[in-house]
Structures are given as C-alpha cells and as structure tokens.
PDB file of N, CA, C and O in Angstrom:
ATOM      1  N   MET A   1     -16.088  17.452  -6.093  1.00  0.00           N
ATOM      2  CA  MET A   1     -15.944  16.196  -5.760  1.00  0.00           C
ATOM      3  C   MET A   1     -14.802  15.167  -6.513  1.00  0.00           C
ATOM      4  O   MET A   1     -15.006  14.538  -7.551  1.00  0.00           O
ATOM      5  N   THR A   2     -13.737  15.170  -5.829  1.00  0.00           N
ATOM      6  CA  THR A   2     -12.544  14.637  -6.589  1.00  0.00           C
ATOM      7  C   THR A   2     -12.872  13.005  -7.222  1.00  0.00           C
ATOM      8  O   THR A   2     -13.889  12.491  -6.757  1.00  0.00           O
ATOM      9  N   LYS A   3     -12.254  12.355  -8.019  1.00  0.00           N
ATOM     10  CA  LYS A   3     -12.590  10.848  -8.903  1.00  0.00           C
ATOM     11  C   LYS A   3     -12.750  10.162  -7.455  1.00  0.00           C
ATOM     12  O   LYS A   3     -13.796   9.667  -7.037  1.00  0.00           O
ATOM     13  N   VAL A   4     -11.333  10.232  -6.658  1.00  0.00           N
ATOM     14  CA  VAL A   4     -11.145   9.363  -5.502  1.00  0.00           C
ATOM     15  C   VAL A   4     -12.129   9.526  -4.544  1.00  0.00           C
ATOM     16  O   VAL A   4     -12.320   8.494  -3.902  1.00  0.00           O
ATOM     17  N   ASP A   5     -12.946  10.637  -4.168  1.00  0.00           N
ATOM     18  CA  ASP A   5     -13.731  10.238  -2.972  1.00  0.00           C
ATOM     19  C   ASP A   5     -15.348  10.012  -3.758  1.00  0.00           C
ATOM     20  O   ASP A   5     -16.227   9.575  -3.015  1.00  0.00           O
ATOM     21  N   GLU A   6     -15.792  10.352  -5.473  1.00  0.00           N
ATOM     22  CA  GLU A   6     -17.103   9.988  -5.968  1.00  0.00           C
ATOM     23  C   GLU A   6     -16.266   8.077  -5.905  1.00  0.00           C
ATOM     24  O   GLU A   6     -16.629   7.499  -4.881  1.00  0.00           O
ATOM     25  N   THR A   7     -15.709   7.569  -6.433  1.00  0.00           N
ATOM     26  CA  THR A   7     -15.380   5.954  -6.278  1.00  0.00           C
ATOM     27  C   THR A   7     -15.435   6.107  -4.301  1.00  0.00           C
ATOM     28  O   THR A   7     -16.556   5.922  -3.828  1.00  0.00           O
ATOM     29  N   ILE A   8     -14.866   6.262  -3.795  1.00  0.00           N
ATOM     30  CA  ILE A   8     -15.128   5.663  -2.156  1.00  0.00           C
ATOM     31  C   ILE A   8     -17.015   5.848  -1.811  1.00  0.00           C
ATOM     32  O   ILE A   8     -17.841   5.033  -1.401  1.00  0.00           O
ATOM     33  N   ARG A   9     -17.113   7.100  -2.154  1.00  0.00           N
ATOM     34  CA  ARG A   9     -18.850   6.736  -1.544  1.00  0.00           C
ATOM     35  C   ARG A   9     -19.415   5.833  -3.272  1.00  0.00           C
ATOM     36  O   ARG A   9     -20.401   5.113  -3.121  1.00  0.00           O
ATOM     37  N   SER A  10     -19.002   5.872  -4.306  1.00  0.00           N
ATOM     38  CA  SER A  10     -20.155   4.690  -5.082  1.00  0.00           C
ATOM     39  C   SER A  10     -19.344   3.024  -3.943  1.00  0.00           C
ATOM     40  O   SER A  10     -20.187   2.347  -3.355  1.00  0.00           O
ATOM     41  N   VAL A  11     -18.555   2.803  -3.864  1.00  0.00           N
ATOM     42  CA  VAL A  11     -18.167   1.919  -2.658  1.00  0.00           C
ATOM     43  C   VAL A  11     -18.785   1.795  -1.855  1.00  0.00           C
ATOM     44  O   VAL A  11     -19.440   0.758  -1.948  1.00  0.00           O
ATOM     45  N   LEU A  12     -19.018   2.502  -0.766  1.00  0.00           N
ATOM     46  CA  LEU A  12     -19.937   2.566   0.312  1.00  0.00           C
ATOM     47  C   LEU A  12     -21.357   2.662   0.114  1.00  0.00           C
ATOM     48  O   LEU A  12     -22.238   2.492   0.956  1.00  0.00           O
ATOM     49  N   LYS A  13     -21.510   3.055  -1.518  1.00  0.00           N
ATOM     50  CA  LYS A  13     -23.217   2.838  -1.456  1.00  0.00           C
ATOM     51  C   LYS A  13     -23.409   1.389  -1.358  1.00  0.00           C
ATOM     52  O   LYS A  13     -24.227   0.842  -0.619  1.00  0.00           O
ATOM     53  N   THR A  14     -22.186   0.516  -2.559  1.00  0.00           N
ATOM     54  CA  THR A  14     -22.614  -0.085  -2.570  1.00  0.00           C
ATOM     55  C   THR A  14     -22.351  -1.662  -2.033  1.00  0.00           C
ATOM     56  O   THR A  14     -23.100  -2.621  -2.223  1.00  0.00           O
ATOM     57  N   GLN A  15     -21.185  -1.653  -1.372  1.00  0.00           N
ATOM     58  CA  GLN A  15     -20.724  -2.554  -0.125  1.00  0.00           C
ATOM     59  C   GLN A  15     -20.910  -1.742   1.073  1.00  0.00           C
ATOM     60  O   GLN A  15     -20.523  -2.546   1.920  1.00  0.00           O
ATOM     61  N   GLY A  16     -21.184  -0.869   1.608  1.00  0.00           N
ATOM     62  CA  GLY A  16     -21.053  -0.495   2.876  1.00  0.00           C
ATOM     63  C   GLY A  16     -22.152  -0.805   4.041  1.00  0.00           C
ATOM     64  O   GLY A  16     -22.041  -0.804   5.267  1.00  0.00           O
ATOM     65  N   ARG A  17     -23.420  -1.111   3.054  1.00  0.00           N
ATOM     66  CA  ARG A  17     -25.017  -1.384   4.048  1.00  0.00           C
ATOM     67  C   ARG A  17     -25.360  -0.060   4.707  1.00  0.00           C
ATOM     68  O   ARG A  17     -26.138  -0.043   5.661  1.00  0.00           O
ATOM     69  N   LEU A  18     -24.917   0.831   4.327  1.00  0.00           N
ATOM     70  CA  LEU A  18     -25.334   2.126   5.462  1.00  0.00           C
ATOM     71  C   LEU A  18     -26.535   2.563   5.396  1.00  0.00           C
ATOM     72  O   LEU A  18     -26.944   2.863   4.275  1.00  0.00           O
ATOM     73  N   ALA A  19     -27.178   2.678   6.220  1.00  0.00           N
ATOM     74  CA  ALA A  19     -28.583   3.502   6.963  1.00  0.00           C
ATOM     75  C   ALA A  19     -28.694   4.615   5.899  1.00  0.00           C
ATOM     76  O   ALA A  19     -29.839   4.567   5.451  1.00  0.00           O
ATOM     77  N   VAL A  20     -28.003   5.570   5.325  1.00  0.00           N
ATOM     78  CA  VAL A  20     -27.748   6.467   4.883  1.00  0.00           C
ATOM     79  C   VAL A  20     -27.495   6.219   3.265  1.00  0.00           C
ATOM     80  O   VAL A  20     -27.123   5.110   2.880  1.00  0.00           O
ATOM     81  N   ASP A  21     -27.726   7.355   2.299  1.00  0.00           N
ATOM     82  CA  ASP A  21     -26.850   7.478   1.529  1.00  0.00           C
ATOM     83  C   ASP A  21     -25.485   8.484   1.305  1.00  0.00           C
ATOM     84  O   ASP A  21     -25.596   9.709   1.367  1.00  0.00           O
ATOM     85  N   PRO A  22     -23.963   7.684   0.992  1.00  0.00           N
ATOM     86  CA  PRO A  22     -23.257   8.176   1.398  1.00  0.00           C
ATOM     87  C   PRO A  22     -22.903   9.650   0.697  1.00  0.00           C
ATOM     88  O   PRO A  22     -21.981  10.359   1.097  1.00  0.00           O
ATOM     89  N   GLU A  23     -23.838  10.018  -0.482  1.00  0.00           N
ATOM     90  CA  GLU A  23     -23.542  11.244  -0.976  1.00  0.00           C
ATOM     91  C   GLU A  23     -24.270  12.522   0.226  1.00  0.00           C
ATOM     92  O   GLU A  23     -24.041  13.719   0.054  1.00  0.00           O
ATOM     93  N   THR A  24     -25.100  12.036   1.346  1.00  0.00           N
ATOM     94  CA  THR A  24     -25.152  13.085   2.196  1.00  0.00           C
ATOM     95  C   THR A  24     -24.166  13.069   3.299  1.00  0.00           C
ATOM     96  O   THR A  24     -24.341  13.910   4.180  1.00  0.00           O
ATOM     97  N   LEU A  25     -22.995  12.131   3.427  1.00  0.00           N
ATOM     98  CA  LEU A  25     -22.133  12.535   4.807  1.00  0.00           C
ATOM     99  C   LEU A  25     -21.101  13.497   4.317  1.00  0.00           C
ATOM    100  O   LEU A  25     -20.651  13.700   3.190  1.00  0.00           O
ATOM    101  N   GLY A  26     -20.822  14.095   5.623  1.00  0.00           N
ATOM    102  CA  GLY A  26     -19.674  15.210   5.387  1.00  0.00           C
ATOM    103  C   GLY A  26     -18.330  14.225   5.658  1.00  0.00           C
ATOM    104  O   GLY A  26     -18.356  13.258   6.419  1.00  0.00           O
ATOM    105  N   GLU A  27     -17.364  14.581   5.027  1.00  0.00           N
ATOM    106  CA  GLU A  27     -15.798  13.406   4.921  1.00  0.00           C
ATOM    107  C   GLU A  27     -15.385  12.828   5.760  1.00  0.00           C
ATOM    108  O   GLU A  27     -14.714  11.798   5.710  1.00  0.00           O
ATOM    109  N   LYS A  28     -15.975  13.829   7.281  1.00  0.00           N
ATOM    110  CA  LYS A  28     -15.394  13.296   8.827  1.00  0.00           C
ATOM    111  C   LYS A  28     -16.588  12.764   9.662  1.00  0.00           C
ATOM    112  O   LYS A  28     -16.561  12.556  10.875  1.00  0.00           O
ATOM    113  N   ASP A  29     -17.841  12.539   8.665  1.00  0.00           N
ATOM    114  CA  ASP A  29     -18.961  11.451   9.615  1.00  0.00           C
ATOM    115  C   ASP A  29     -18.365  10.563  10.013  1.00  0.00           C
ATOM    116  O   ASP A  29     -17.250  10.387   9.524  1.00  0.00           O
ATOM    117  N   ASP A  30     -18.783   9.760  10.916  1.00  0.00           N
ATOM    118  CA  ASP A  30     -18.678   8.526  11.154  1.00  0.00           C
ATOM    119  C   ASP A  30     -19.131   7.451  10.838  1.00  0.00           C
ATOM    120  O   ASP A  30     -20.093   7.073  11.508  1.00  0.00           O
ATOM    121  N   LEU A  31     -18.644   6.549   9.730  1.00  0.00           N
ATOM    122  CA  LEU A  31     -19.119   5.553   8.678  1.00  0.00           C
ATOM    123  C   LEU A  31     -19.651   4.040   9.614  1.00  0.00           C
ATOM    124  O   LEU A  31     -20.191   3.100   9.030  1.00  0.00           O
ATOM    125  N   TYR A  32     -19.391   4.040  11.061  1.00  0.00           N
ATOM    126  CA  TYR A  32     -19.696   3.332  11.784  1.00  0.00           C
ATOM    127  C   TYR A  32     -21.199   3.997  12.216  1.00  0.00           C
ATOM    128  O   TYR A  32     -22.247   3.629  11.686  1.00  0.00           O
ATOM    129  N   MET A  33     -21.143   4.766  12.994  1.00  0.00           N
ATOM    130  CA  MET A  33     -22.568   5.552  13.403  1.00  0.00           C
ATOM    131  C   MET A  33     -23.403   5.069  12.071  1.00  0.00           C
ATOM    132  O   MET A  33     -24.266   4.193  12.138  1.00  0.00           O
ATOM    133  N   SER A  34     -22.964   5.890  10.588  1.00  0.00           N
ATOM    134  CA  SER A  34     -23.937   5.301   9.663  1.00  0.00           C
ATOM    135  C   SER A  34     -24.549   3.663   9.042  1.00  0.00           C
ATOM    136  O   SER A  34     -25.235   3.300   8.086  1.00  0.00           O
ATOM    137  N   GLY A  35     -23.959   3.094  10.022  1.00  0.00           N
ATOM    138  CA  GLY A  35     -24.762   1.748  10.164  1.00  0.00           C
ATOM    139  C   GLY A  35     -23.428   0.810   9.058  1.00  0.00           C
ATOM    140  O   GLY A  35     -23.904  -0.129   8.419  1.00  0.00           O
ATOM    141  N   LEU A  36     -21.931   1.062   8.874  1.00  0.00           N
ATOM    142  CA  LEU A  36     -21.064   0.713   8.623  1.00  0.00           C
ATOM    143  C   LEU A  36     -20.660  -0.627   9.462  1.00  0.00           C
ATOM    144  O   LEU A  36     -20.047  -0.490  10.521  1.00  0.00           O
ATOM    145  N   SER A  37     -20.931  -1.636   9.087  1.00  0.00           N
ATOM    146  CA  SER A  37     -20.183  -2.836  10.015  1.00  0.00           C
ATOM    147  C   SER A  37     -19.024  -3.503   9.385  1.00  0.00           C
ATOM    148  O   SER A  37     -18.530  -3.430   8.260  1.00  0.00           O
ATOM    149  N   SER A  38     -18.704  -4.262  10.589  1.00  0.00           N
ATOM    150  CA  SER A  38     -17.218  -4.866  10.010  1.00  0.00           C
ATOM    151  C   SER A  38     -17.416  -5.687   9.038  1.00  0.00           C
ATOM    152  O   SER A  38     -16.703  -5.515   8.049  1.00  0.00           O
ATOM    153  N   HIS A  39     -18.341  -6.725   9.009  1.00  0.00           N
ATOM    154  CA  HIS A  39     -18.518  -7.472   7.887  1.00  0.00           C
ATOM    155  C   HIS A  39     -18.068  -6.275   6.841  1.00  0.00           C
ATOM    156  O   HIS A  39     -16.890  -6.434   6.519  1.00  0.00           O
ATOM    157  N   SER A  40     -18.691  -5.094   6.206  1.00  0.00           N
ATOM    158  CA  SER A  40     -19.744  -4.639   5.470  1.00  0.00           C
ATOM    159  C   SER A  40     -18.004  -3.338   5.372  1.00  0.00           C
ATOM    160  O   SER A  40     -18.001  -2.452   4.518  1.00  0.00           O
ATOM    161  N   SER A  41     -16.618  -3.526   6.476  1.00  0.00           N
ATOM    162  CA  SER A  41     -15.734  -2.933   6.261  1.00  0.00           C
ATOM    163  C   SER A  41     -14.651  -3.889   5.248  1.00  0.00           C
ATOM    164  O   SER A  41     -13.692  -3.473   4.598  1.00  0.00           O
ATOM    165  N   VAL A  42     -15.062  -5.005   5.341  1.00  0.00           N
ATOM    166  CA  VAL A  42     -14.255  -5.390   4.315  1.00  0.00           C
ATOM    167  C   VAL A  42     -14.651  -5.693   3.367  1.00  0.00           C
ATOM    168  O   VAL A  42     -13.862  -6.295   2.641  1.00  0.00           O
ATOM    169  N   ASN A  43     -15.688  -5.518   2.984  1.00  0.00           N
ATOM    170  CA  ASN A  43     -16.616  -5.686   1.580  1.00  0.00           C
ATOM    171  C   ASN A  43     -15.835  -4.013   0.915  1.00  0.00           C
ATOM    172  O   ASN A  43     -15.575  -3.682  -0.242  1.00  0.00           O
ATOM    173  N   VAL A  44     -15.717  -3.525   1.775  1.00  0.00           N
ATOM    174  CA  VAL A  44     -15.695  -2.096   1.050  1.00  0.00           C
ATOM    175  C   VAL A  44     -13.974  -2.061   1.270  1.00  0.00           C
ATOM    176  O   VAL A  44     -13.433  -1.229   0.542  1.00  0.00           O
ATOM    177  N   MET A  45     -13.297  -2.625   1.917  1.00  0.00           N
ATOM    178  CA  MET A  45     -11.673  -2.718   1.876  1.00  0.00           C
ATOM    179  C   MET A  45     -11.538  -3.625   0.510  1.00  0.00           C
ATOM    180  O   MET A  45     -10.641  -3.181  -0.207  1.00  0.00           O
ATOM    181  N   LEU A  46     -12.214  -4.815  -0.052  1.00  0.00           N
ATOM    182  CA  LEU A  46     -11.900  -5.631  -1.195  1.00  0.00           C
ATOM    183  C   LEU A  46     -12.237  -4.318  -2.535  1.00  0.00           C
ATOM    184  O   LEU A  46     -11.300  -3.663  -2.992  1.00  0.00           O
ATOM    185  N   SER A  47     -13.424  -4.148  -2.926  1.00  0.00           N
ATOM    186  CA  SER A  47     -13.976  -3.411  -3.637  1.00  0.00           C
ATOM    187  C   SER A  47     -12.943  -2.158  -4.043  1.00  0.00           C
ATOM    188  O   SER A  47     -12.835  -1.835  -5.226  1.00  0.00           O
ATOM    189  N   LEU A  48     -12.165  -1.448  -2.957  1.00  0.00           N
ATOM    190  CA  LEU A  48     -11.682  -0.082  -2.658  1.00  0.00           C
ATOM    191  C   LEU A  48     -10.168  -1.054  -3.845  1.00  0.00           C
ATOM    192  O   LEU A  48      -9.689  -0.674  -4.913  1.00  0.00           O
ATOM    193  N   GLU A  49      -9.800  -2.525  -2.890  1.00  0.00           N
ATOM    194  CA  GLU A  49      -8.581  -2.715  -3.701  1.00  0.00           C
ATOM    195  C   GLU A  49      -8.589  -2.918  -4.991  1.00  0.00           C
ATOM    196  O   GLU A  49      -7.679  -2.478  -5.694  1.00  0.00           O
ATOM    197  N   ASN A  50      -9.915  -3.816  -5.639  1.00  0.00           N
ATOM    198  CA  ASN A  50     -10.169  -3.772  -6.796  1.00  0.00           C
ATOM    199  C   ASN A  50     -10.278  -2.558  -7.915  1.00  0.00           C
ATOM    200  O   ASN A  50      -9.994  -2.604  -9.112  1.00  0.00           O
ATOM    201  N   GLU A  51     -10.818  -1.379  -7.073  1.00  0.00           N
ATOM    202  CA  GLU A  51     -10.813  -0.072  -7.878  1.00  0.00           C
ATOM    203  C   GLU A  51      -9.599   0.335  -7.915  1.00  0.00           C
ATOM    204  O   GLU A  51      -9.279   0.874  -8.974  1.00  0.00           O
ATOM    205  N   PHE A  52      -8.768   0.256  -7.072  1.00  0.00           N
ATOM    206  CA  PHE A  52      -7.989   1.164  -7.108  1.00  0.00           C
ATOM    207  C   PHE A  52      -6.476   0.477  -7.361  1.00  0.00           C
ATOM    208  O   PHE A  52      -5.448   1.011  -6.946  1.00  0.00           O
ATOM    209  N   ASP A  53      -6.495  -0.574  -7.980  1.00  0.00           N
ATOM    210  CA  ASP A  53      -5.383  -1.785  -7.748  1.00  0.00           C
ATOM    211  C   ASP A  53      -4.373  -1.364  -6.658  1.00  0.00           C
ATOM    212  O   ASP A  53      -3.331  -0.735  -6.840  1.00  0.00           O
ATOM    213  N   VAL A  54      -4.818  -1.776  -5.613  1.00  0.00           N
ATOM    214  CA  VAL A  54      -4.023  -1.672  -4.386  1.00  0.00           C
ATOM    215  C   VAL A  54      -4.238  -2.845  -3.543  1.00  0.00           C
ATOM    216  O   VAL A  54      -5.210  -3.589  -3.674  1.00  0.00           O
ATOM    217  N   GLU A  55      -3.137  -3.025  -2.509  1.00  0.00           N
ATOM    218  CA  GLU A  55      -4.232  -3.748  -1.263  1.00  0.00           C
ATOM    219  C   GLU A  55      -3.184  -3.291  -0.082  1.00  0.00           C
ATOM    220  O   GLU A  55      -1.974  -3.108   0.055  1.00  0.00           O
ATOM    221  N   PHE A  56      -4.273  -3.225   0.609  1.00  0.00           N
ATOM    222  CA  PHE A  56      -4.421  -2.587   2.261  1.00  0.00           C
ATOM    223  C   PHE A  56      -3.289  -3.251   3.056  1.00  0.00           C
ATOM    224  O   PHE A  56      -3.780  -4.297   3.481  1.00  0.00           O
ATOM    225  N   PRO A  57      -2.069  -3.164   3.449  1.00  0.00           N
ATOM    226  CA  PRO A  57      -1.516  -3.704   4.670  1.00  0.00           C
ATOM    227  C   PRO A  57      -2.037  -4.075   5.811  1.00  0.00           C
ATOM    228  O   PRO A  57      -3.000  -3.383   6.142  1.00  0.00           O
ATOM    229  N   VAL A  58      -1.755  -4.910   6.528  1.00  0.00           N
ATOM    230  CA  VAL A  58      -2.249  -5.730   7.394  1.00  0.00           C
ATOM    231  C   VAL A  58      -2.101  -4.215   8.709  1.00  0.00           C
ATOM    232  O   VAL A  58      -2.673  -4.312   9.796  1.00  0.00           O
ATOM    233  N   GLU A  59      -1.432  -3.196   8.409  1.00  0.00           N
ATOM    234  CA  GLU A  59      -1.068  -2.616   9.656  1.00  0.00           C
ATOM    235  C   GLU A  59      -2.954  -1.146   9.843  1.00  0.00           C
ATOM    236  O   GLU A  59      -3.546  -0.564  10.753  1.00  0.00           O
ATOM    237  N   MET A  60      -3.051  -1.264   8.482  1.00  0.00           N
ATOM    238  CA  MET A  60      -3.985  -0.562   7.956  1.00  0.00           C
ATOM    239  C   MET A  60      -5.468  -1.379   8.177  1.00  0.00           C
ATOM    240  O   MET A  60      -6.566  -1.185   7.655  1.00  0.00           O
ATOM    241  N   LEU A  61      -5.107  -2.162   8.966  1.00  0.00           N
ATOM    242  CA  LEU A  61      -6.808  -2.775   8.588  1.00  0.00           C
ATOM    243  C   LEU A  61      -7.152  -2.637   9.970  1.00  0.00           C
ATOM    244  O   LEU A  61      -7.059  -3.325  10.987  1.00  0.00           O
ATOM    245  N   THR A  62      -7.492  -1.740   9.718  1.00  0.00           N
ATOM    246  CA  THR A  62      -8.011  -1.037  11.724  1.00  0.00           C
ATOM    247  C   THR A  62      -9.505  -0.474  11.583  1.00  0.00           C
ATOM    248  O   THR A  62      -9.938  -0.275  10.448  1.00  0.00           O
ATOM    249  N   LYS A  63     -10.127  -0.271  12.453  1.00  0.00           N
ATOM    250  CA  LYS A  63     -11.296   0.945  12.911  1.00  0.00           C
ATOM    251  C   LYS A  63     -11.399   1.911  12.171  1.00  0.00           C
ATOM    252  O   LYS A  63     -12.328   2.183  11.410  1.00  0.00           O
ATOM    253  N   ALA A  64      -9.984   2.742  12.459  1.00  0.00           N
ATOM    254  CA  ALA A  64     -10.099   3.980  12.017  1.00  0.00           C
ATOM    255  C   ALA A  64      -9.278   4.128  11.006  1.00  0.00           C
ATOM    256  O   ALA A  64      -8.906   5.287  10.823  1.00  0.00           O
ATOM    257  N   THR A  65      -8.798   3.180  10.156  1.00  0.00           N
ATOM    258  CA  THR A  65      -8.657   3.501   8.801  1.00  0.00           C
ATOM    259  C   THR A  65     -10.405   3.310   7.498  1.00  0.00           C
ATOM    260  O   THR A  65     -10.519   3.380   6.275  1.00  0.00           O
ATOM    261  N   PHE A  66     -11.033   3.157   8.206  1.00  0.00           N
ATOM    262  CA  PHE A  66     -12.577   2.998   7.518  1.00  0.00           C
ATOM    263  C   PHE A  66     -13.565   3.311   8.527  1.00  0.00           C
ATOM    264  O   PHE A  66     -14.648   2.766   8.741  1.00  0.00           O
ATOM    265  N   GLN A  67     -12.907   4.456   9.214  1.00  0.00           N
ATOM    266  CA  GLN A  67     -13.978   5.253  10.400  1.00  0.00           C
ATOM    267  C   GLN A  67     -14.646   6.847   9.496  1.00  0.00           C
ATOM    268  O   GLN A  67     -15.578   7.451  10.026  1.00  0.00           O
ATOM    269  N   SER A  68     -14.145   7.275   8.375  1.00  0.00           N
ATOM    270  CA  SER A  68     -14.986   8.175   7.728  1.00  0.00           C
ATOM    271  C   SER A  68     -14.344   8.213   6.326  1.00  0.00           C
ATOM    272  O   SER A  68     -13.476   7.443   5.914  1.00  0.00           O
ATOM    273  N   ILE A  69     -14.981   9.351   5.591  1.00  0.00           N
ATOM    274  CA  ILE A  69     -14.577   9.177   4.041  1.00  0.00           C
ATOM    275  C   ILE A  69     -13.194   9.643   4.026  1.00  0.00           C
ATOM    276  O   ILE A  69     -12.367   8.971   3.409  1.00  0.00           O
ATOM    277  N   SER A  70     -12.739  11.010   4.797  1.00  0.00           N
ATOM    278  CA  SER A  70     -11.518  11.301   4.933  1.00  0.00           C
ATOM    279  C   SER A  70     -10.388  10.610   5.710  1.00  0.00           C
ATOM    280  O   SER A  70      -9.343  11.225   5.922  1.00  0.00           O
ATOM    281  N   SER A  71     -10.543   9.487   6.096  1.00  0.00           N
ATOM    282  CA  SER A  71      -9.788   8.560   6.956  1.00  0.00           C
ATOM    283  C   SER A  71      -9.652   7.302   5.479  1.00  0.00           C
ATOM    284  O   SER A  71      -8.690   6.534   5.488  1.00  0.00           O
ATOM    285  N   VAL A  72     -10.414   7.248   4.621  1.00  0.00           N
ATOM    286  CA  VAL A  72      -9.811   6.111   3.681  1.00  0.00           C
ATOM    287  C   VAL A  72      -9.074   6.871   2.712  1.00  0.00           C
ATOM    288  O   VAL A  72      -7.974   6.548   2.262  1.00  0.00           O
ATOM    289  N   ARG A  73      -9.810   8.017   2.376  1.00  0.00           N
ATOM    290  CA  ARG A  73      -8.628   8.896   1.444  1.00  0.00           C
ATOM    291  C   ARG A  73      -7.259   8.727   1.830  1.00  0.00           C
ATOM    292  O   ARG A  73      -6.275   8.249   1.265  1.00  0.00           O
ATOM    293  N   ALA A  74      -7.469   9.255   2.959  1.00  0.00           N
ATOM    294  CA  ALA A  74      -5.823   9.010   3.777  1.00  0.00           C
ATOM    295  C   ALA A  74      -5.520   7.774   3.577  1.00  0.00           C
ATOM    296  O   ALA A  74      -4.450   7.609   2.990  1.00  0.00           O
ATOM    297  N   ALA A  75      -5.906   7.152   3.769  1.00  0.00           N
ATOM    298  CA  ALA A  75      -5.164   5.925   3.668  1.00  0.00           C
ATOM    299  C   ALA A  75      -4.817   5.100   2.393  1.00  0.00           C
ATOM    300  O   ALA A  75      -3.980   4.203   2.297  1.00  0.00           O
ATOM    301  N   LEU A  76      -5.961   5.791   1.070  1.00  0.00           N
ATOM    302  CA  LEU A  76      -5.431   5.820   0.256  1.00  0.00           C
ATOM    303  C   LEU A  76      -4.146   6.392  -0.710  1.00  0.00           C
ATOM    304  O   LEU A  76      -3.424   5.901  -1.578  1.00  0.00           O
ATOM    305  N   GLU A  77      -4.264   7.510  -0.151  1.00  0.00           N
ATOM    306  CA  GLU A  77      -3.065   8.844  -0.734  1.00  0.00           C
ATOM    307  C   GLU A  77      -1.968   7.884  -0.019  1.00  0.00           C
ATOM    308  O   GLU A  77      -1.001   7.625  -0.736  1.00  0.00           O
ATOM    309  N   LYS A  78      -1.964   7.280   1.360  1.00  0.00           N
ATOM    310  CA  LYS A  78      -0.159   6.312   1.510  1.00  0.00           C
ATOM    311  C   LYS A  78       0.056   5.491   0.749  1.00  0.00           C
ATOM    312  O   LYS A  78       1.157   5.358   0.216  1.00  0.00           O
ATOM    313  N   LEU A  79      -1.103   4.634   0.486  1.00  0.00           N
ATOM    314  CA  LEU A  79      -0.866   3.435  -0.770  1.00  0.00           C
ATOM    315  C   LEU A  79      -1.095   4.179  -2.099  1.00  0.00           C
ATOM    316  O   LEU A  79      -1.699   3.458  -2.894  1.00  0.00           O
ATOM    317  N   GLY A  80      -0.795   5.420  -2.594  1.00  0.00           N
ATOM    318  CA  GLY A  80       0.267   5.896  -3.982  1.00  0.00           C
ATOM    319  C   GLY A  80      -0.820   6.150  -4.414  1.00  0.00           C
ATOM    320  O   GLY A  80      -0.773   6.053  -5.641  1.00  0.00           O
ATOM    321  N   VAL A  81      -2.399   6.600  -3.859  1.00  0.00           N
ATOM    322  CA  VAL A  81      -3.210   6.749  -5.030  1.00  0.00           C
ATOM    323  C   VAL A  81      -3.755   8.791  -5.429  1.00  0.00           C
ATOM    324  O   VAL A  81      -4.314   9.692  -4.803  1.00  0.00           O
ATOM    325  N   GLN A  82      -3.318   8.661  -6.413  1.00  0.00           N
ATOM    326  CA  GLN A  82      -3.491  10.297  -6.471  1.00  0.00           C
ATOM    327  C   GLN A  82      -4.957  10.592  -6.921  1.00  0.00           C
ATOM    328  O   GLN A  82      -5.668   9.976  -7.714  1.00  0.00           O
ATOM    329  N   ASP A  83      -5.217  11.791  -6.133  1.00  0.00           N
ATOM    330  CA  ASP A  83      -6.442  12.462  -6.524  1.00  0.00           C
ATOM    331  C   ASP A  83      -6.438  13.353  -7.659  1.00  0.00           C
ATOM    332  O   ASP A  83      -5.520  14.100  -7.998  1.00  0.00           O
ATOM    333  N   SER A  84      -8.024  13.132  -8.441  1.00  0.00           N
ATOM    334  CA  SER A  84      -7.766  14.093  -9.512  1.00  0.00           C
ATOM    335  C   SER A  84      -9.013  14.510  -9.239  1.00  0.00           C
ATOM    336  O   SER A  84      -9.814  13.869  -8.558  1.00  0.00           O
ATOM    337  N   ALA A  85      -9.266  15.808  -9.859  1.00  0.00           N
ATOM    338  CA  ALA A  85     -10.684  16.624  -9.923  1.00  0.00           C
ATOM    339  C   ALA A  85     -11.652  16.498 -11.059  1.00  0.00           C
ATOM    340  O   ALA A  85     -12.703  17.140 -11.048  1.00  0.00           O
TER     341      ALA A  85
END
C-alpha cells in the first residue's frame, strides 16, 4: 500500500464515519454504500486538503470524486500529489 493510500484510508477512518473499517475496503468499493454521507465527504475533503497541502477546485467537488478510494487517489494525482510506496 502506498503512502497516499494509507493517508486516504486514515482520513476516511477519522472523518468518513463509515459503517466499516476503511482498511477492509477495496479500491473501487463504493464509499457512499459503506456509509459516507455528504457531510462526511466534506470533512474528508478538508482533511485531505490539509494532509496533502492541496485545494480541490469546484469542478472536482462531485460525488464521483469521493465515490471510492481509487477515485479519491485519481483526484489527488490530478492535483499533483505524488504516490510513493
């Protein structure tokens, strides 16, 4: 697992209020089906912005951006976050 993935899962654990442990989720599992609410997704976004020193532009503030761990990672990569093992 990469540092970016670890950070995403850590943020989901503390801010996502999921019904399951994020460590048990697959990359493409639907976070909303796992209990992520609109309110929690905002908290996740803010925490990710702090962790990676980025800002999600308005056009990325969609349900699809926060649909899965892989979609969050893809959004972060578009913002210039480099993945490392």
